C-alpha positions in Angstrom: -28.1 -43.2 -21.0 -26.0 -41.6 -18.2 -26.6 -42.8 -14.8 -28.5 -40.4 -12.5 -28.5 -40.3 -8.7 -31.3 -38.9 -6.6 -30.0 -36.6 -3.7 -30.0 -39.1 -1.1 -27.9 -41.5 -2.9 -25.7 -38.5 -4.0 -25.2 -37.3 -0.5 -24.2 -41.1 0.6 -21.5 -41.4 -2.3 -20.2 -38.0 -1.7 -20.3 -37.7 2.0 -21.8 -34.2 1.8 -25.3 -33.7 3.7 -28.7 -33.3 1.7 -28.9 -30.2 3.5 -25.5 -28.8 1.9 -26.4 -30.1 -1.5 -29.6 -28.1 -1.2 -27.7 -25.2 -0.1 -25.0 -25.4 -2.9 -27.9 -25.7 -5.3 -29.5 -22.5 -3.8 -26.5 -20.4 -4.2 -25.4 -21.7 -7.7 -22.3 -23.5 -6.7 -23.6 -27.0 -7.6 -26.9 -27.2 -9.4 -28.3 -30.6 -10.1 -27.8 -32.0 -13.5 -31.7 -32.3 -13.9 -34.7 -31.5 -11.7 -38.0 -33.5 -12.2 -40.6 -30.8 -13.3 -43.5 -32.9 -11.5 -41.9 -34.3 -8.4 -39.1 -31.6 -8.3 -36.5 -34.4 -7.2 -33.0 -33.3 -8.0 -30.8 -35.5 -9.9 -26.9 -35.7 -10.1 -24.6 -37.4 -12.5 -21.3 -39.2 -11.6 -19.2 -36.5 -13.0 -20.6 -34.1 -10.4 -18.7 -36.1 -7.8 -15.6 -34.7 -9.1 -17.1 -31.4 -9.1 -17.9 -31.5 -5.4 -14.6 -33.1 -4.5 -13.0 -30.1 -6.1 -15.2 -27.5 -4.1 -14.4 -29.5 -0.8 -10.6 -29.5 -1.5 -10.6 -25.7 -2.0 -12.7 -25.2 1.1 -10.1 -27.4 3.0 -7.4 -24.9 1.6 -9.4 -22.0 3.1 -11.2 -20.8 0.3 -14.9 -19.3 0.7 -17.9 -20.4 -1.1 -18.0 -16.9 -2.6 -14.3 -17.6 -4.0 -15.3 -20.8 -5.3 -18.3 -19.7 -7.1 -16.5 -16.7 -8.7 -13.8 -19.2 -10.0 -16.5 -21.5 -11.5 -18.0 -18.8 -13.4 -15.1 -18.0 -15.3 -14.3 -19.6 -18.6 -10.6 -20.0 -18.1 -11.0 -22.6 -15.3 -7.4 -23.7 -15.1 -6.3 -19.9 -14.9 -8.9 -19.1 -12.5 -8.1 -22.0 -10.3 -4.3 -21.0 -10.4 -5.4 -17.4 -9.4 -7.3 -18.6 -6.7 -4.5 -20.8 -5.3 -2.2 -18.0 -5.4 -4.7 -15.9 -3.6 -5.0 -18.6 -0.9 -1.5 -19.0 -0.7 -0.9 -14.9 0.2 -3.6 -15.4 2.7 -1.8 -18.5 4.4 1.3 -16.3 4.4 -0.5 -13.9 6.3 -1.9 -15.9 8.7 1.3 -17.7 9.5 3.1 -14.2 10.1 0.3 -13.1 12.3 0.7 -16.3 14.2 4.5 -16.0 14.6 3.8 -12.5 15.9 1.0 -13.8 18.4 3.3 -16.4 19.3 6.1 -13.9 20.1 3.8 -11.6 22.1 2.5 -14.5 24.0 6.0 -15.6 24.9 6.9 -12.2 25.8 3.8 -12.2 28.3 5.2 -15.5 29.8 8.3 -13.9 30.1 7.2 -11.2 32.0 5.2 -13.5 34.5 8.3 -15.7 34.9 10.4 -12.6 35.8 8.0 -11.6 38.7 6.5 -8.7 36.7 2.8 -8.1 37.5 0.6 -9.0 34.9 -0.6 -5.5 33.2 -2.9 -5.7 30.3 -2.0 -3.3 27.5 -4.4 -2.4 24.5 -4.5 -0.3 21.6 -7.3 2.2 21.0 -8.1 5.3 18.8 -8.6 8.7 20.6 -9.9 11.7 18.9 -8.7 15.1 19.0 -9.5 17.2 22.0 -9.4 20.8 22.5 -7.5 21.7 25.7 -6.1 24.3 27.9 -2.5 23.4 29.0 0.5 24.9 30.8 3.9 23.3 29.4 6.9 23.8 31.4 10.5 22.4 32.4 10.8 21.9 36.2 13.4 20.4 38.6 10.9 18.3 40.6 7.7 16.3 39.7 5.9 17.9 42.5 6.1 21.3 40.7 3.6 19.8 37.8 1.1 19.6 40.8 1.5 23.1 41.4 1.0 24.0 37.5 -2.3 21.6 37.4 -3.7 23.5 40.5 -2.7 26.9 38.6 -4.5 25.5 35.4 -7.7 24.5 37.1 -7.9 27.8 38.9 -7.7 29.6 35.6 -10.3 27.6 33.8 -13.9 28.6 34.5 -15.7 25.5 35.8 -18.5 25.5 33.3 -16.0 25.6 30.3 -14.1 22.5 31.5 -14.8 19.0 30.4 -14.1 15.6 32.3 -10.6 14.8 30.4 -7.6 16.1 32.3 -4.3 14.9 33.1 -0.7 15.7 32.0 1.5 15.2 29.0 5.2 14.1 29.7 7.4 15.5 27.2 10.6 14.5 29.2 11.1 12.9 32.4 13.9 12.6 34.9 15.7 10.0 33.5 16.4 12.0 30.1 18.1 14.6 32.5 15.0 17.0 32.7 11.5 16.9 33.6 9.0 18.7 31.3 5.4 18.3 31.8 2.2 19.7 30.5 -0.9 19.5 32.5 -4.0 19.9 30.3 -7.8 19.8 30.8 -10.4 19.6 28.2 -12.3 22.8 27.4 -15.4 23.7 25.1 -15.0 25.9 22.0 -16.2 28.8 24.0 -13.1 28.8 26.4 -11.3 32.2 25.8 -7.6 32.9 25.5 -5.7 33.5 28.5 -2.3 34.5 29.5 -2.5 31.7 32.3 -2.7 28.9 29.9 -2.3 27.8 26.1 -5.3 26.7 24.1 -4.5 23.8 21.7 -5.6 20.6 20.1 -4.4 17.5 21.7 -4.2 15.5 18.3 -5.9 11.9 17.5 -3.7 9.4 18.0 -3.5 5.4 18.4 -2.7 4.8 22.0 -1.2 1.8 23.7 -3.0 2.1 27.0 -2.8 0.6 30.7 -4.4 1.4 33.9 -2.8 1.7 37.6 -3.6 2.7 41.0 -2.6 6.4 41.2 0.5 5.6 43.4 4.4 6.2 42.4 5.3 2.5 42.5 2.5 1.1 40.4 2.8 4.0 37.9 6.6 3.1 37.5 5.7 -0.5 36.8 3.2 0.3 34.5 5.3 2.9 32.4 7.9 0.0 32.3 5.4 -2.4 31.2 4.2 -0.2 28.4 7.7 0.2 27.3 8.3 -3.3 26.9 5.1 -3.9 25.1 5.9 -1.3 22.4 9.3 -2.7 21.8 7.9 -6.1 21.6 5.2 -5.3 19.3 7.3 -3.2 16.6 5.7 0.2 17.5 7.5 3.6 18.1 6.5 6.4 20.5 4.6 9.0 18.4 4.2 11.9 20.7 4.3 12.7 24.5 3.1 10.0 27.0 0.0 11.0 28.5 -1.5 10.3 31.9 -5.2 10.6 32.2 -6.8 11.0 35.7 -9.9 8.8 36.0 -11.2 9.1 39.6 -9.0 6.5 41.7 -7.7 5.2 38.5 -4.6 6.3 36.4 -4.8 5.8 32.5 -1.4 5.9 31.1 -1.4 6.2 27.1 1.6 5.9 24.8 0.9 7.6 21.3 2.2 5.0 19.0 3.0 4.2 15.3 4.3 0.9 13.7 8.0 1.0 13.0 
């Protein structure tokens, strides 16, 4: 007659807690070889030490209990194990690639601090489409955009204007000309007007950072966003956006992966 172990002894032999063995029984991962109908004691046999070792080894390789249970249910156990191991290998490769990217980004952030740059936090967030009224123009000086903004706000009825407002920058001075587009969120009831254009500011993933609304801090934030976009293998996907939030300026770079 084959030797049987009660759950306490099997726990000591295997190095797995009684609580875990009961849980494995409950989820159908490792059922006892027998259960006493009167006392409900669980009994295990020696070969189940091998089964439990296989489960623990796969867990150490990153397999979930669901992965292991699905594998054990298949009749071709060798083929199922190979398939699971190949899946675990793909996961490990992806994790290594993600870790390398994170290391590169951390090194980049450390390099910025070592270079004396202000620590500027950059995040990526999804922004929904917004209906706006806007005035787009080429100008010779940035101050002319301020005049266009005032014209825009005078043209949009206050009860039709939303909270979101700012400027889209299509071209900046370093590119040889300045082209900006002040905008303000408007309700669907806003009428057409010769004073502005009604359009939809498209939904976008935006790399975002915040700064004080002064020129020097804004320039540093733009430079930090430029570096961040290059380092993280993104490309610009639309005009840069400046959003006015009280005493804080939010700068957004619409981005797509390279």
